[in-house]
Residue frames as a rotation matrix with the C-alpha (Angstrom) as fourth column:
MET 1
0.476 -0.646 0.596 3.84
-0.760 -0.643 -0.090 114.73
0.441 -0.411 -0.798 105.31
ALA 2
0.299 -0.492 -0.818 6.70
0.255 0.867 -0.429 112.52
0.920 -0.081 0.385 106.40
GLN 3
0.834 -0.113 0.540 8.21
-0.541 -0.359 0.761 112.18
0.108 -0.926 -0.361 109.85
VAL 4
0.240 -0.824 -0.514 11.75
0.166 0.556 -0.815 111.29
0.957 0.110 0.270 110.87
THR 5
0.978 -0.050 -0.203 13.38
0.200 -0.056 0.978 110.81
-0.060 -0.997 -0.045 114.22
ILE 6
0.364 -0.893 0.265 16.65
-0.081 -0.314 -0.946 112.67
0.928 0.323 -0.186 114.65
SER 7
0.694 -0.240 -0.679 19.17
0.717 0.319 0.620 112.38
0.068 -0.917 0.393 117.44
ILE 8
0.273 -0.623 0.733 21.10
-0.108 -0.777 -0.620 115.31
0.956 0.090 -0.280 118.88
ASN 9
-0.485 -0.591 0.645 23.35
-0.722 -0.146 -0.677 114.72
0.494 -0.793 -0.356 121.87
SER 10
-0.958 0.053 -0.283 21.74
0.133 0.953 -0.271 111.32
0.256 -0.297 -0.920 122.48
ARG 11
-0.468 0.874 -0.128 18.24
-0.055 -0.174 -0.983 112.82
-0.882 -0.453 0.129 122.63
GLU 12
-0.749 0.255 0.612 15.66
0.659 0.383 0.647 111.90
-0.069 0.888 -0.455 120.04
TYR 13
-0.487 0.600 -0.635 13.27
-0.316 -0.799 -0.512 114.32
-0.815 -0.049 0.578 118.38
ALA 14
-0.145 0.541 0.828 10.38
0.843 0.506 -0.183 113.50
-0.518 0.672 -0.529 116.03
ILE 15
-0.571 -0.154 -0.806 10.48
-0.198 -0.928 0.317 115.96
-0.797 0.340 0.499 113.13
ALA 16
0.462 0.749 0.476 7.82
0.476 0.244 -0.845 116.42
-0.748 0.617 -0.244 110.45
CYS 17
-0.518 -0.618 -0.591 9.04
-0.262 -0.544 0.798 117.24
-0.814 0.568 0.120 106.94
GLU 18
0.296 0.582 -0.758 7.91
-0.907 -0.078 -0.414 117.17
-0.300 0.810 0.504 103.35
ASP 19
0.806 0.022 0.592 7.84
0.096 0.981 -0.167 113.79
-0.585 0.191 0.788 101.66
GLY 20
0.750 -0.580 0.317 11.22
0.513 0.209 -0.833 113.04
0.417 0.787 0.454 100.11
GLN 21
0.401 -0.595 0.696 13.13
-0.453 -0.789 -0.414 115.34
0.796 -0.150 -0.586 102.48
GLU 22
0.996 0.080 0.029 13.80
-0.066 0.495 0.866 112.71
0.055 -0.865 0.499 105.13
SER 23
0.462 -0.885 -0.053 17.43
0.874 0.464 -0.142 112.05
0.150 0.019 0.989 104.16
ARG 24
-0.077 -0.474 0.877 18.21
0.273 -0.856 -0.438 115.79
0.959 0.206 0.195 104.04
ILE 25
0.642 0.367 0.674 16.75
-0.527 -0.428 0.735 116.29
0.558 -0.826 -0.081 107.53
LEU 26
0.938 -0.328 -0.115 18.87
0.330 0.737 0.590 113.39
-0.109 -0.591 0.799 108.81
GLN 27
0.130 -0.924 0.359 21.99
0.829 -0.097 -0.550 114.92
0.543 0.370 0.754 107.22
LEU 28
0.053 -0.052 0.997 21.30
-0.194 -0.980 -0.040 118.29
0.980 -0.192 -0.061 108.83
ALA 29
0.901 0.317 0.296 20.63
-0.356 0.149 0.922 116.63
0.249 -0.936 0.247 112.18
GLN 30
0.643 -0.738 -0.207 23.99
0.751 0.660 -0.019 114.87
0.150 -0.143 0.978 111.91
ILE 31
-0.145 -0.673 0.726 25.69
0.376 -0.716 -0.588 118.28
0.915 0.188 0.357 111.58
LEU 32
0.358 0.365 0.860 23.89
-0.602 -0.614 0.511 119.49
0.714 -0.700 -0.001 114.71
ASP 33
0.994 0.012 -0.106 24.82
0.064 0.729 0.681 116.31
0.086 -0.684 0.724 116.57
GLU 34
0.252 -0.967 0.028 28.50
0.818 0.198 -0.541 116.74
0.518 0.159 0.841 115.63
LYS 35
-0.200 -0.280 0.939 28.45
-0.121 -0.944 -0.307 120.30
0.972 -0.175 0.155 116.95
ALA 36
0.727 0.514 0.455 26.75
-0.529 -0.003 0.849 119.14
0.437 -0.858 0.270 120.15
ARG 37
0.827 -0.477 -0.299 29.45
0.548 0.802 0.236 116.53
0.127 -0.359 0.925 120.67
LEU 38
-0.082 -0.868 0.490 32.14
0.564 -0.446 -0.695 119.15
0.822 0.219 0.526 120.04
LEU 39
-0.029 0.147 0.989 30.61
-0.476 -0.872 0.116 121.40
0.879 -0.467 0.096 122.69
THR 40
0.780 0.450 0.435 29.94
-0.585 0.278 0.762 118.73
0.222 -0.849 0.480 125.30
ASP 41
0.568 -0.637 -0.522 33.21
0.367 0.763 -0.532 116.80
0.737 0.111 0.667 124.94
GLY 42
-0.361 -0.833 -0.419 35.03
0.710 0.045 -0.702 117.01
0.604 -0.551 0.576 128.24
THR 43
-0.693 0.163 0.702 32.68
-0.417 -0.885 -0.206 119.49
0.588 -0.435 0.682 129.90
SER 44
-0.870 0.472 0.145 30.23
0.046 0.370 -0.928 119.11
-0.492 -0.800 -0.344 132.67
GLN 45
-0.327 0.838 0.436 26.58
0.920 0.388 -0.054 118.60
-0.214 0.383 -0.898 131.88
ILE 46
-0.977 0.104 -0.184 25.07
-0.150 -0.955 0.256 121.46
-0.150 0.278 0.949 129.87
SER 47
-0.195 0.974 0.112 21.33
-0.033 0.108 -0.994 122.03
-0.980 -0.198 0.011 129.85
GLU 48
-0.124 0.243 0.962 19.53
0.888 0.459 -0.001 121.17
-0.442 0.855 -0.272 126.63
SER 49
0.856 0.507 0.098 18.45
0.501 -0.767 -0.401 124.75
-0.128 0.392 -0.911 126.04
MET 50
0.510 -0.756 -0.411 21.98
-0.400 -0.631 0.664 126.09
-0.761 -0.175 -0.625 126.64
LEU 51
-0.361 -0.658 0.660 23.44
0.274 0.602 0.750 123.49
-0.891 0.452 -0.037 124.29
LEU 52
0.193 0.511 0.838 20.98
0.959 0.084 -0.272 124.32
-0.209 0.855 -0.474 121.53
ALA 53
0.950 0.084 -0.300 21.68
0.064 -0.995 -0.076 128.04
-0.305 0.053 -0.951 121.99
MET 54
0.131 -0.985 -0.116 25.42
-0.341 -0.155 0.927 127.39
-0.931 -0.082 -0.356 121.75
ILE 55
-0.317 -0.154 0.936 24.95
0.703 0.624 0.341 125.30
-0.636 0.766 -0.089 118.58
GLY 56
0.678 0.648 0.347 22.88
0.724 -0.510 -0.464 128.13
-0.124 0.566 -0.815 117.15
LEU 57
0.736 -0.483 -0.475 25.68
-0.298 -0.861 0.413 130.59
-0.608 -0.163 -0.777 117.92
LEU 58
-0.282 -0.861 0.424 28.22
0.084 0.418 0.905 128.34
-0.956 0.291 -0.046 116.19
LEU 59
-0.100 0.329 0.939 26.06
0.944 0.331 -0.015 128.11
-0.315 0.884 -0.344 113.09
ALA 60
0.895 0.434 -0.100 25.31
0.397 -0.880 -0.261 131.85
-0.201 0.194 -0.960 113.11
ASP 61
0.344 -0.857 -0.385 29.04
-0.330 -0.494 0.805 132.58
-0.879 -0.150 -0.452 113.32
GLU 62
-0.448 -0.480 0.754 29.77
0.482 0.581 0.656 130.27
-0.753 0.657 -0.029 110.41
LEU 63
0.337 0.678 0.654 27.06
0.935 -0.157 -0.319 131.92
-0.114 0.718 -0.686 108.35
SER 64
0.879 -0.050 -0.475 28.38
0.029 -0.987 0.157 135.37
-0.476 -0.151 -0.866 109.25
GLU 65
-0.106 -0.994 -0.033 31.88
-0.151 -0.017 0.988 134.39
-0.983 0.110 -0.149 108.17
LEU 66
-0.341 0.049 0.939 30.56
0.821 0.502 0.272 133.04
-0.458 0.863 -0.211 104.87
LYS 67
0.701 0.680 0.216 28.64
0.706 -0.620 -0.341 136.27
-0.098 0.392 -0.915 104.28
LYS 68
0.579 -0.575 -0.578 31.86
-0.173 -0.779 0.602 138.24
-0.797 -0.249 -0.551 104.85
GLY 69
0.523 -0.339 -0.782 33.27
-0.852 -0.186 -0.489 136.63
0.020 0.922 -0.386 101.73
LYS 70
-0.548 -0.721 0.424 34.68
-0.721 0.664 0.198 133.33
-0.424 -0.197 -0.884 102.87
ARG 71
0.495 0.719 0.487 32.87
-0.212 0.644 -0.735 131.40
-0.842 0.260 0.472 100.18
LEU 72
0.006 -0.469 0.883 33.75
0.772 0.563 0.295 129.76
-0.636 0.680 0.365 96.90
PRO 73
-0.638 -0.244 -0.730 34.89
-0.224 -0.848 0.479 132.26
-0.736 0.470 0.487 94.28
GLU 74
0.339 0.864 -0.372 32.39
-0.607 -0.101 -0.788 132.76
-0.719 0.493 0.491 91.43
SER 75
0.182 -0.341 -0.922 34.77
-0.953 0.170 -0.251 131.16
0.242 0.924 -0.294 88.93
SER 76
-0.747 -0.525 0.408 35.25
-0.632 0.752 -0.191 128.02
-0.206 -0.400 -0.893 91.01
SER 77
-0.155 0.655 -0.740 33.53
-0.453 0.618 0.642 124.82
0.878 0.435 0.201 90.18
PRO 78
0.501 0.390 0.773 31.80
-0.863 0.159 0.479 123.09
0.064 -0.907 0.416 93.10
THR 79
0.988 -0.135 -0.073 33.75
0.134 0.991 -0.021 120.00
0.076 0.011 0.997 92.10
ASP 80
0.278 -0.932 0.230 37.12
-0.345 -0.321 -0.882 121.73
0.897 0.166 -0.411 92.57
LEU 81
0.685 0.083 -0.724 38.27
0.467 0.713 0.523 119.27
0.560 -0.696 0.449 95.23
LYS 82
-0.365 -0.904 -0.224 41.42
0.804 -0.184 -0.565 121.13
0.469 -0.387 0.794 96.26
ASN 83
-0.631 0.198 0.750 39.48
-0.246 -0.968 0.048 124.34
0.735 -0.154 0.660 96.86
LEU 84
0.477 0.879 -0.001 36.77
-0.347 0.189 0.918 122.50
0.808 -0.438 0.395 98.79
GLN 85
0.388 -0.416 -0.822 39.36
0.751 0.660 0.020 120.77
0.535 -0.625 0.569 100.95
GLN 86
-0.710 -0.669 0.220 40.96
0.456 -0.675 -0.579 124.11
0.536 -0.311 0.785 101.79
ILE 87
-0.285 0.703 0.652 37.61
-0.567 -0.672 0.477 125.63
0.773 -0.234 0.590 102.71
ASP 88
0.648 0.520 -0.557 36.75
0.062 0.692 0.719 122.55
0.759 -0.500 0.416 104.76
ALA 89
-0.094 -0.780 -0.619 40.04
0.864 0.245 -0.440 122.82
0.494 -0.576 0.651 106.66
GLU 90
-0.804 -0.181 0.566 39.46
0.001 -0.953 -0.303 126.53
0.594 -0.243 0.767 107.33
LEU 91
0.129 0.941 0.312 35.93
-0.583 -0.183 0.791 125.90
0.802 -0.284 0.526 108.55
ALA 92
0.513 -0.009 -0.858 37.12
0.489 0.824 0.284 123.04
0.705 -0.566 0.428 110.76
ALA 93
-0.576 -0.790 -0.209 39.65
0.672 -0.312 -0.672 125.39
0.465 -0.527 0.711 112.37
VAL 94
-0.604 0.442 0.664 36.97
-0.450 -0.876 0.174 128.04
0.658 -0.194 0.728 112.92
ILE 95
0.472 0.844 -0.256 34.61
-0.290 0.422 0.859 125.48
0.833 -0.331 0.444 114.44
LYS 96
0.160 -0.494 -0.855 37.31
0.780 0.594 -0.197 124.13
0.605 -0.635 0.480 116.74
ASN 97
-0.832 -0.491 0.258 38.18
0.280 -0.773 -0.569 127.65
0.479 -0.401 0.781 117.88
LEU 98
-0.249 0.836 0.490 34.53
-0.651 -0.519 0.554 128.45
0.717 -0.181 0.673 118.53
GLY 99
0.534 0.428 -0.729 34.08
0.141 0.805 0.576 125.16
0.833 -0.410 0.370 120.36
ASP 100
-0.324 -0.750 -0.577 37.03
0.796 0.114 -0.594 125.96
0.511 -0.652 0.560 122.60
ARG 101
-0.864 0.024 0.504 35.68
-0.171 -0.954 -0.248 129.44
0.474 -0.300 0.828 123.32
LEU 102
0.105 0.990 0.095 32.20
-0.584 -0.016 0.811 128.10
0.805 -0.141 0.577 124.04
LYS 103
0.264 -0.088 -0.960 33.61
0.573 0.815 0.083 125.49
0.776 -0.572 0.266 126.44
VAL 104
-0.796 -0.587 -0.148 35.27
0.497 -0.494 -0.714 128.28
0.346 -0.642 0.684 128.40
LEU 105
-0.603 0.652 0.460 31.99
-0.591 -0.752 0.290 130.23
0.535 -0.097 0.839 128.44
ALA 106
0.346 0.759 -0.552 30.07
-0.151 0.626 0.765 127.15
0.926 -0.182 0.331 129.55
LYS 107
-0.164 -0.488 -0.858 32.50
0.812 0.427 -0.398 126.63
0.560 -0.762 0.326 132.43
ASP 108
-0.954 -0.179 0.239 32.14
0.052 -0.888 -0.456 130.30
0.294 -0.423 0.857 133.41
ILE 109
-0.189 0.967 0.168 28.36
-0.618 -0.251 0.745 130.00
0.763 0.037 0.645 133.34
ASN 110
0.351 0.297 -0.888 28.49
0.332 0.847 0.415 126.93
0.875 -0.441 0.199 135.55
LEU 111
-0.581 -0.660 -0.476 30.56
0.706 -0.119 -0.698 128.90
0.404 -0.742 0.535 138.08
LEU 112
-0.643 0.370 0.670 27.89
-0.329 -0.924 0.194 131.61
0.691 -0.095 0.716 138.43
């Protein structure tokens, strides 16, 4: 069993994984770190547990949207660059919108 150290929001975590999966775990951690930066950019300090919950909500929303049919059409090739760029742009807009909404929620929570 292999072990890698990932970094999310400048905090390091030791993660065990199957041998050969180290680079995939690092790629996934990079996605989480990007979402953490999106959520914490310009806001006051958010607790680690709140941040991880918010990241989870972002990912759950993305998954929900994909399950609603916002995925590659069956006839599309994964190498169809134009289609992938369009989907990437749409997902980026969704993520930005969610990030903005979560920042507002985080501010409201801090006011309680």
